[in-house]
C-alpha positions as CSV (number, residue, x, y, z in Angstrom):
1,X,9.6,-47.0,-16.2
2,X,9.4,-44.4,-13.5
3,X,11.5,-41.2,-13.6
4,X,13.2,-39.6,-10.6
5,X,15.2,-36.3,-10.5
6,X,18.2,-36.5,-8.2
7,X,20.8,-34.1,-6.9
8,X,24.0,-34.9,-8.8
9,X,26.3,-32.2,-7.5
10,X,26.3,-29.6,-4.8
11,X,26.4,-26.3,-6.7
12,X,29.0,-23.6,-6.1
13,X,27.3,-20.3,-6.8
14,X,24.4,-20.4,-9.2
15,X,23.1,-23.9,-9.9
16,X,23.1,-25.4,-13.4
17,X,21.4,-28.3,-15.1
18,X,24.5,-30.4,-14.5
19,X,23.7,-30.4,-10.8
20,X,20.6,-32.5,-11.5
21,X,20.2,-35.9,-13.1
22,X,17.3,-38.1,-14.1
23,X,17.2,-41.8,-13.2
24,X,14.7,-44.5,-14.2
25,X,13.5,-47.2,-11.9
26,X,10.8,-49.8,-12.0
27,X,7.2,-48.7,-11.3
28,X,6.5,-48.9,-7.5
29,X,3.7,-51.0,-6.1
30,X,1.7,-50.1,-3.0
31,X,1.8,-52.6,-0.1
32,X,-0.5,-52.9,2.9
33,X,-0.9,-49.5,4.5
34,X,0.5,-47.6,1.6
35,X,-0.8,-45.6,-1.3
36,X,0.6,-45.2,-4.9
37,X,0.8,-41.6,-5.9
38,X,1.0,-40.0,-9.4
39,X,2.6,-36.6,-9.4
40,X,0.5,-33.9,-11.1
41,X,2.1,-30.6,-10.1
42,X,5.6,-29.8,-8.7
43,X,6.3,-26.6,-6.8
44,X,9.7,-25.0,-7.5
45,X,10.8,-22.6,-4.8
46,X,13.9,-20.6,-3.9
47,X,14.4,-22.4,-0.6
48,X,15.3,-25.5,-2.6
49,X,18.7,-23.8,-3.2
50,X,19.6,-23.9,0.5
51,X,18.9,-27.6,0.7
52,X,21.4,-28.2,-2.1
53,X,24.2,-27.1,0.2
54,X,25.7,-29.5,2.8
55,X,25.0,-27.1,5.6
56,X,23.0,-27.2,8.8
57,X,19.7,-25.3,8.4
58,X,16.1,-25.4,9.4
59,X,15.6,-28.4,7.1
60,X,18.1,-31.2,6.3
61,X,20.1,-30.8,3.1
62,X,19.4,-33.0,0.2
63,X,21.6,-36.1,-0.1
64,X,23.7,-36.6,-3.2
65,X,22.2,-39.0,-5.7
66,X,18.9,-38.9,-3.8
67,X,15.7,-37.2,-5.0
68,X,15.0,-33.5,-4.8
69,X,11.9,-32.8,-2.7
70,X,9.4,-29.9,-2.7
71,X,5.6,-29.3,-2.4
72,X,3.8,-31.6,-4.8
73,X,0.1,-32.2,-5.7
74,X,-0.5,-35.9,-6.5
75,X,-3.3,-38.2,-7.3
76,X,-3.9,-41.5,-5.4
77,X,-3.9,-44.1,-8.2
78,X,-4.0,-47.1,-5.9
79,X,-4.7,-47.4,-2.2
80,X,-4.1,-50.1,0.4
81,X,-4.6,-47.5,3.2
82,X,-8.1,-47.0,4.6
83,X,-7.6,-43.3,5.1
84,X,-7.2,-42.7,1.3
85,X,-9.3,-43.6,-1.7
86,X,-8.3,-44.0,-5.3
87,X,-8.8,-40.7,-7.0
88,X,-8.1,-38.6,-4.0
89,X,-5.9,-35.5,-4.6
90,X,-3.2,-34.8,-2.0
91,X,-0.6,-32.3,-1.2
92,X,2.7,-32.8,0.7
93,X,6.5,-32.4,0.6
94,X,7.6,-35.5,-1.3
95,X,10.1,-36.6,-3.9
96,X,10.5,-35.4,-7.5
97,X,9.2,-38.7,-8.9
98,X,6.6,-39.4,-11.5
99,X,5.2,-42.2,-9.2
100,X,5.9,-43.1,-5.6
101,X,4.5,-44.9,-2.7
102,X,3.7,-43.3,0.6
103,X,2.3,-44.3,4.0
104,X,0.2,-41.1,3.8
105,X,2.0,-39.4,6.7
106,X,2.3,-35.7,6.1
107,X,-0.1,-35.7,3.2
108,X,-3.2,-33.4,3.2
109,X,-6.3,-34.1,1.0
110,X,-7.2,-31.1,-1.2
111,X,-10.5,-30.4,-2.9
112,X,-10.2,-30.1,-6.6
113,X,-13.8,-28.9,-6.8
114,X,-13.1,-25.9,-4.6
115,X,-10.0,-24.5,-6.5
116,X,-7.6,-25.5,-9.3
117,X,-5.2,-28.1,-7.9
118,X,-2.2,-25.9,-8.6
119,X,-3.6,-23.2,-6.2
120,X,-2.9,-25.5,-3.3
121,X,0.8,-25.1,-4.0
122,X,0.4,-21.3,-4.2
123,X,-2.3,-19.0,-2.8
124,X,-4.0,-21.8,-0.8
125,X,-0.7,-23.5,0.1
126,X,2.6,-22.7,1.7
127,X,3.0,-19.6,-0.6
128,X,-0.2,-18.0,0.6
129,X,0.5,-19.0,4.2
130,X,4.0,-17.5,4.1
131,X,2.6,-14.2,2.9
132,X,-0.2,-14.3,5.4
133,X,1.8,-15.2,8.5
134,X,4.8,-13.0,7.6
135,X,2.5,-10.0,7.2
136,X,-0.5,-10.5,9.5
137,X,1.3,-12.3,12.4
138,X,4.6,-10.5,12.4
139,X,4.1,-7.0,10.9
140,X,0.5,-6.6,12.1
141,X,-0.6,-4.0,9.5
142,X,-2.8,-1.1,10.4
143,X,-5.0,0.8,8.0
144,X,-3.3,3.9,6.6
145,X,0.2,2.5,6.9
146,X,2.7,2.2,4.1
147,X,3.9,-1.3,3.1
148,X,6.8,-2.0,0.8
149,X,7.2,-5.5,-0.7
150,X,10.3,-6.6,-2.6
151,X,10.0,-9.4,-5.1
152,X,6.5,-8.0,-5.5
153,X,5.6,-9.9,-8.7
154,X,6.7,-13.3,-7.2
155,X,4.6,-15.9,-5.6
156,X,4.8,-14.7,-2.0
157,X,5.2,-11.0,-2.7
158,X,2.2,-10.7,-4.9
159,X,0.0,-12.2,-2.2
160,X,1.6,-10.2,0.6
161,X,0.9,-7.0,-1.3
162,X,-2.7,-7.9,-1.8
163,X,-3.2,-8.7,1.8
164,X,-1.8,-5.3,2.7
165,X,-4.3,-3.7,0.4
166,X,-7.2,-5.7,1.9
167,X,-6.1,-4.5,5.4
168,X,-6.1,-0.8,4.3
169,X,-2.4,-0.2,3.6
170,X,-0.8,1.9,0.9
171,X,1.3,-0.7,-0.9
172,X,4.4,-0.2,-3.0
173,X,6.1,-3.1,-4.8
174,X,9.7,-3.4,-6.0
175,X,10.2,-5.7,-9.0
176,X,12.7,-6.3,-11.9
177,X,10.9,-5.3,-15.1
178,X,8.4,-2.8,-16.5
179,X,6.1,-5.6,-17.4
180,X,6.1,-6.9,-13.8
181,X,5.6,-3.3,-12.5
182,X,2.5,-3.0,-14.7
183,X,1.2,-6.4,-13.6
184,X,1.3,-5.7,-9.8
185,X,-0.5,-2.4,-10.3
186,X,-3.1,-3.7,-12.7
187,X,-3.8,-7.2,-11.5
188,X,-2.8,-7.0,-7.8
189,X,-3.8,-3.4,-7.2
190,X,-0.5,-2.2,-5.7
191,X,-0.5,1.6,-5.4
192,X,3.0,2.1,-6.8
193,X,5.6,0.0,-8.5
194,X,9.4,0.5,-8.8
195,X,11.6,-1.3,-11.4
196,X,14.8,-1.5,-9.4
197,X,16.8,-2.3,-12.6
198,X,16.0,1.0,-14.3
199,X,15.7,3.3,-11.3
200,X,18.7,5.7,-11.4
201,X,18.8,6.0,-7.7
202,X,16.7,3.3,-5.8
203,X,16.9,5.2,-2.5
204,X,15.4,8.3,-4.1
205,X,12.8,6.2,-6.1
206,X,11.6,4.6,-2.9
207,X,11.4,8.0,-1.1
208,X,9.3,9.4,-3.9
209,X,7.0,6.4,-4.0
210,X,6.6,6.5,-0.1
211,X,6.3,10.2,0.8
212,X,5.1,9.3,4.3
213,X,7.9,6.9,4.8
214,X,7.7,3.1,5.3
215,X,5.9,1.5,8.2
216,X,6.2,-2.2,7.0
217,X,8.7,-3.9,4.8
218,X,8.1,-7.5,3.6
219,X,11.5,-8.5,2.5
220,X,11.9,-11.3,-0.1
221,X,15.2,-10.4,-1.6
222,X,17.8,-8.9,0.8
223,X,20.9,-7.2,-0.6
224,X,21.1,-3.7,-2.0
225,X,17.3,-3.4,-2.5
226,X,16.7,-4.0,1.2
227,X,19.5,-1.6,2.1
228,X,17.7,1.2,0.1
229,X,14.3,0.3,1.8
230,X,15.8,0.5,5.3
231,X,17.0,4.0,4.7
232,X,13.4,5.1,4.4
233,X,11.7,3.4,7.3
234,X,9.6,5.2,9.9
235,X,9.7,5.1,13.7
236,X,8.5,1.8,14.9
237,X,8.7,0.2,11.5
238,X,8.3,-3.6,11.2
239,X,10.5,-5.6,8.9
240,X,9.4,-9.2,8.1
241,X,12.2,-11.1,6.5
242,X,10.8,-13.9,4.4
243,X,13.8,-14.5,2.1
244,X,17.0,-13.2,0.5
245,X,17.0,-14.6,-3.0
246,X,19.6,-12.0,-4.2
247,X,22.1,-13.7,-1.9
248,X,21.3,-17.4,-2.2
249,X,24.0,-18.0,-4.9
250,X,26.7,-15.9,-3.4
251,X,29.9,-17.7,-2.7
252,X,31.0,-15.0,-0.2
253,X,29.0,-13.0,2.3
254,X,28.8,-9.4,0.8
255,X,29.5,-6.5,3.1
256,X,26.6,-4.0,3.1
257,X,25.5,-1.1,5.3
258,X,25.5,-1.8,9.0
259,X,21.8,-1.7,9.7
260,X,21.9,-1.7,13.5
261,X,22.0,2.2,13.8
262,X,18.9,2.4,11.6
263,X,17.1,-0.3,13.6
264,X,18.0,1.4,16.9
265,X,17.3,5.0,15.8
266,X,13.9,4.0,14.4
267,X,13.0,1.7,17.2
268,X,12.3,-0.8,14.4
269,X,11.5,-4.5,14.7
270,X,13.1,-6.9,12.3
271,X,12.2,-10.6,12.4
272,X,13.1,-13.5,10.1
273,X,10.8,-16.5,10.0
274,X,10.1,-19.8,8.4
275,X,6.5,-20.9,7.7
276,X,6.6,-23.9,10.1
277,X,7.0,-21.4,13.0
278,X,3.2,-20.8,12.6
279,X,2.1,-24.4,12.0
280,X,-0.7,-24.2,14.6
281,X,-2.2,-21.2,12.9
282,X,-2.3,-22.9,9.4
283,X,-6.1,-23.7,9.6
284,X,-7.1,-20.1,10.3
285,X,-4.7,-18.8,7.7
286,X,-6.0,-21.1,5.0
287,X,-9.6,-20.3,6.0
288,X,-9.0,-16.6,5.7
289,X,-7.1,-16.9,2.3
290,X,-9.9,-19.1,0.9
291,X,-12.5,-16.6,2.0
292,X,-10.7,-13.7,0.4
293,X,-10.2,-15.7,-2.8
294,X,-13.9,-16.6,-2.9
295,X,-14.9,-13.0,-2.3
296,X,-12.7,-11.8,-5.2
297,X,-10.5,-9.8,-2.9
298,X,-7.5,-12.0,-3.6
299,X,-6.2,-13.2,-6.9
300,X,-3.1,-14.9,-8.1
301,X,-1.1,-15.6,-11.2
302,X,1.0,-18.7,-12.1
303,X,3.8,-19.5,-14.4
304,X,3.2,-23.1,-15.4
305,X,5.9,-25.1,-17.1
306,X,4.9,-28.3,-18.9
307,X,6.7,-31.6,-18.4
308,X,8.4,-33.5,-15.5
309,X,11.8,-33.3,-17.2
310,X,11.6,-29.5,-17.1
311,X,11.5,-29.2,-13.3
312,X,15.2,-28.4,-12.9
313,X,15.1,-25.6,-15.6
314,X,12.0,-24.1,-14.0
315,X,13.8,-24.0,-10.7
316,X,16.8,-22.3,-12.3
317,X,14.5,-19.8,-14.0
318,X,13.5,-18.4,-10.6
319,X,16.9,-16.9,-10.2
320,X,16.5,-15.1,-13.5
321,X,13.1,-13.7,-12.5
322,X,11.3,-15.5,-15.3
323,X,8.3,-16.2,-13.2
324,X,5.2,-14.1,-12.7
325,X,3.6,-15.3,-9.5
326,X,3.9,-18.9,-8.5
327,X,6.2,-21.2,-10.6
328,X,4.7,-24.6,-11.0
329,X,5.6,-27.6,-13.2
330,X,2.7,-29.5,-14.6
331,X,3.6,-33.1,-15.0
């Protein structure tokens, strides 16, 4: 039998395991023009939370009692499509199923000899591209500037900080534990790290870590952390808004500081983005990331959870900060 993970309920606030259910179906068979895929790795990402709501967004919401989808690495185990060969490894946004058939549309072949397959969900996939585009294309760092990254030990944040270092910035990371603070300084070479959970006054901690002020803020979390960062920005600062994980499970929109006076007085630029905004630049981004990875200038870490059935729990663990780097489920 073939397992599929479905959306059982639309969560109110923080999702729980009850919002998912597993169904079993017969094993699919590839027809003419199709390929049969075996799932190898599943990417769990914060954006999945938004698709669980019945709300208009940049991607359609999941349907109830239909499969969850995300980035997946799969192996072609049978092919009746001339563009694919048995044994090919592919990446794409597809269903949380152990096996599924596909026309091949939207799938990209990946080279398992060039990098571990899971890397194509992380540093060489949408995660790496999100960090690259959000920093290089939007913030346009210059050597000598100060970059602050929130969610700095996460999949995107850890790469954004490293790119900042490669481009000559002083990089300060904000994270949620002493262990993660040590990690981003030792492995990812951040200059400073702040544990927002233990800082008595986050505004003061940021000011101390950034004595020259902040030129670039790569925002992954929103909320009170971002409020504190904005109080410390310089004239002509650039704020690249990648995500707001601190607010994804809120049932009410919290009232925070009115940021417009800060943005105006500092002549700052604040831009939100989704990675598909930069689709045409994906090839150059992947090429640059791969080059930095090969040269040893860029590294990554993964939290790998074993077992298809554990994908929902791995997703929930993102909101508890239990991942270091990219969270991946190995099927």
